[in-house]
N, C-alpha and C positions, 0 to 999 in steps of 0.2 A: 630351300625355305625360304618363306617370306618373312621380312622383317615386319613387326609390329609396332606400333607408336605406344608409347606408355599412356597409361588412361589420366586425363588431366581431371586434377580435382577443381573445383569451384568453390572457391571460400567467398558465401555472402554477408554483409553484416548483420545486426539484428533486425534493422530498420526495412530491408528489402526482402526478410521471411515473414514479414509481417502482410497483412491485407493493403493494398496499396490505396493510398485516400485520393479520393476522386477530384481532380483539378478542376472539373467543371461545377462542381457544387458550389454554390452561393455560401460563403462563409458568415454565418451569423454574429459569432462571437470568436476571439482567439486570446489567450494567454500564457503565459510561461511561469512557473512555479516549480517549488522543490518537489521531488517524488514522493516524498514522505514528509509527517511533520517531523519537525527537528528541534530539539533542547538541549544545550550543550551539557555535558555531563555534570552532574553537581558532585563534587567531593564527598560532600557528607551522605548522600543518598548511596554512593558509591560503597562507602565505607559499611553503610548499614548494610547491603547486599552481601558485601565480603563475609562480615561477620556472621549474617542469618545463612549464606552457603555454609561456611566451614563449621557451624553447630548442627546443622542438619547432616550435613556430610558426615562428621562424627557419628551420630546419632546412627544413621542408614549404614557406616562402616561397622557398627557393632552389631547390627543385624546382619550383616555380610551380604549388604545389596550395593556391590562394588558399580555394575552397570546404571543403576539410579543415581548412585553417588556422581560418576561421570557425566550424566545427563543433568545435573545440579550445575557440576562445574562448567560444562558447556553452555549453559543458558546465561552463566556469570558472563562469560566471555563474550557471547552474543549482545548481550546487555551495553556491555564496555565498549564493543565496536560500534553499536548502533548509537550511544552516545558521544562517541568522539570524531566519526568519519561524518562530515556532513553529505546529504543527497546531491545526486545531481540535479540540475535544471532541466525540465522537461517542457515542451508545448503541448497545450491541448486547445482543441477546435470544435467547436459546433457548430455543422454545416445543416442544409436542408435533407441531406442525405443521412446523417448520425452525428456520434461523437468520436472523433481521434484523439488518441492520447497515445505517446511511446510509439509513434508509427503505426499502430493498430486501430482500426476504422470498426466501431460497433452501430451496425445499422439500427433505425428507429424500432423495426419488428424484434429487436434481438434485447431491447431494453424494456422493462417491465416499470420501474417507477424511480423517485428521486426523494431523497431530503437531505438537510443539511446537520451536520452534527460540530462539537467542538472537539479538540483533540490538541493539547501542549499549546493552548492560545491561538491555535490557527483554526481558521472556519473549513471545514471540508464537505464538499459534494460529492454524495455518496450515491451510486449509481445501481441501482439492483438489477440484475441481467438473467435473460434466459440461458446463457451460455458459460462456461467456464472463462474467466472467474466469475462467481455470481456476485460478487461486489466489485465496483470500480471507484477508490477512493482519489478525488482530483483535490488537491490542495488550492484553495481560492486565497492567494496571497495579497494580490492588489487588485482584485477585481469585485466588483461591489456586487453582493449577496442578492439584492433585490433584482439587478441586470440578468444575471444569470438564471434566476427563479421566472423572471418574465420570458426568456427565450424558451427554456424548457417545457413550462406549462402548455405551450400551445402543441407540444409533441407526447408529452407523458404527465402521468398523476403525479401532484406533487402530496408527499405523505408528512404530516405535522409531526406525528408520533414516532420516534426512533424504534423500530425494532429491535429487542435484545435477544441475544442468542445465549446458551448456555456459555458457550466460551467468552462471550463478553462479559456475562455478569462474573465469572471465575476471575477472570484479569482484573475485573474492577475492585473485587473483594480483596483480593491478592494485595493489590497494590494500596488499600486502604489499611490492611494488616502491616504493610512493610512503611506505612507512612513515606509513600512515594509520591501519590496523587497532589 
């Protein structure tokens, strides 16, 4: 009987699994910023969320909607985590071949257009893509918006009006209702 060697398992980190960044591409703009907009948790807003969750949870328990009640409390926990854990700082790069973010390169042919928006007091560059994910949100922390706009305008169309989707409208209305915005 011949001895067989055990199969070797190769473990790659997150960045090596993504498309490699072309080192020959000329870098037009590069910056580092948080992965997502972050505002530390406001105790009063969190208390308001807890009260709304408890009231809504009790109503749902009365109607024997236990799964929906658990979903409400899971969302409460998610909002707590997002408000207390600061995001990691990542690098973004715009080159002549495309846009690179978090170790993944999106070629110009995969991108449709771009626009800017504000969230939690931060300016965000939103790139609409033809692939998944359909939107890339890149936080512009220490980068001049006009500089980014000048670089991207030669490759992509710029949209002045921010398109609103159903989910965007619903979350905006919910934040206004709960007085969180």
